[in-house]
Every structure is written in C-alpha cells, then in structure tokens.
N, C-alpha and C positions, 0 to 999 in steps of 0.2 A: 118724669115719675123719676122717684129715688127710693131705693129699696136696698135696707139692710139685712141679712142673713147669714143665719148660722147652720151649717151641718154638722153633723156627728157622724162619724163612723165609726161602728161597734164591730165590724167584723172584717176582714181585709181579705183579698184573694189568698188563694194558697201561695205563700212564699214571700208574701209580702206583709210589713207592718200597718199597724191599725195608725189612720190620721186620727188624732184623739177629737180636735175641734177644728174646723176650716170656717172662717168667718170674712164675709166679702159685702162690699157695698156697691150697686148699681146705679150711677145718675146719667139718665137721658138715654140708657140701653147699651151705657159703656161701664165698666168694672173699673171703680176709680180706687179702690183699696181692698186688700187683700192679707190674712195673716192665716196661720196655720200652726197646729202644735203637730209636729212630725219631726221624723230625724231625717226626712229628704229636703227634696228644695220645693219651692212655689213659684211658680214661673207665672207671670202674667203678659198677654202677647202685648206689643207696644200700641196695638189698634185696641186695645181693652176689651176686645170681644171672646177672650180666650183665657181661661184661669188650667194651669196642668201643676198637679202635684206629685213629683216624681219620687216614691218612696224608696227608702232604703230596702232591701233583700233580707229576710230574717236570717239569725245567725245562730248556730246553736255549737259551741264549746263543748269538749269532750276531755276531760283529766281522767288520766290513771291515778286513783288514788283511793287507797283504803278508807274504811270509814272512822271519822275523826280527823279526815282530811289530812293523813300523812301518804308523802309520797311511797308508790312500790318503784322499790328499784328496778332496774331492769335484770338483773339478777334471779329475780322472782319469776322471769319468764313473759313470752310475749303474750298480748290479749286482741281479741278482735271483737271489734264492736261492729253490729248491725244496725242499722236505720232502717225501721217499717213503717210505712202509713198505716195507721190504725182506722181512720175514717174511710168508711165503705164506700167506692170509686172514686176513691182520691189516690195520687200516683205521688212520687217523688219527683217526678219530671223536671228537671232544672237543675236539683241538686249537685252541686260542686263539693267538690273535695280540694279543700284550700290546707289542709292539715300541714304543719311545721314539722318539718324532717331534720332529725337530729345533725348537727354537722360535726361530724367527730374524722 
C-alpha cells in the first residue's frame, strides 16, 4: 500500500520552533520520501521506519535602543532586562543566556 500524507504543526513545544508543513510518502510500510518546512533538520532512518524532525530552539534578541531605533549610548546608564513566562503553568526552564559581551 502507498500512502502520501501531510501534517501541519500549528503549535510547538515550549522553546521550539514550529514545523509548518511536513510531507512524507510510505510505500509498503517504508518511508520513501520526506520533506518539511523547518529551520531544523529532517532525518529519515536508513531502514525507512523512522522520521525525526530536529527543530531549532527559539531565539530572542534584545537590543538596547530608544524609540526610533537609535542606539542608547553606554553613558546613558545600564539597563536590566527581565524575561518572564506569562503563560500559566509555563516556566523558562532551559532558557540560556547567550548574550554577546562588549570586548573592550
């Protein structure tokens, strides 16, 4: 039996990006074709029994700028940013600080 299917992910687990569309074809119980719209990787096992989608982790970039997108000079003082989970029952577990430091 041959089956072509398409899945659409509309919500991803906390901290991951959404795979918009995931298409695959199964022929005689083996995945023969697979494609996905994703920022990560799509991996089909050699035996065609497993498909793995490795999504990228979501990234948040914060820039210190005034309204109008003008850089705020260091002489204006330091700022503290606080990242807070607003969804009930959700945490920011696994969030990593990868900020770039000024090399002076």
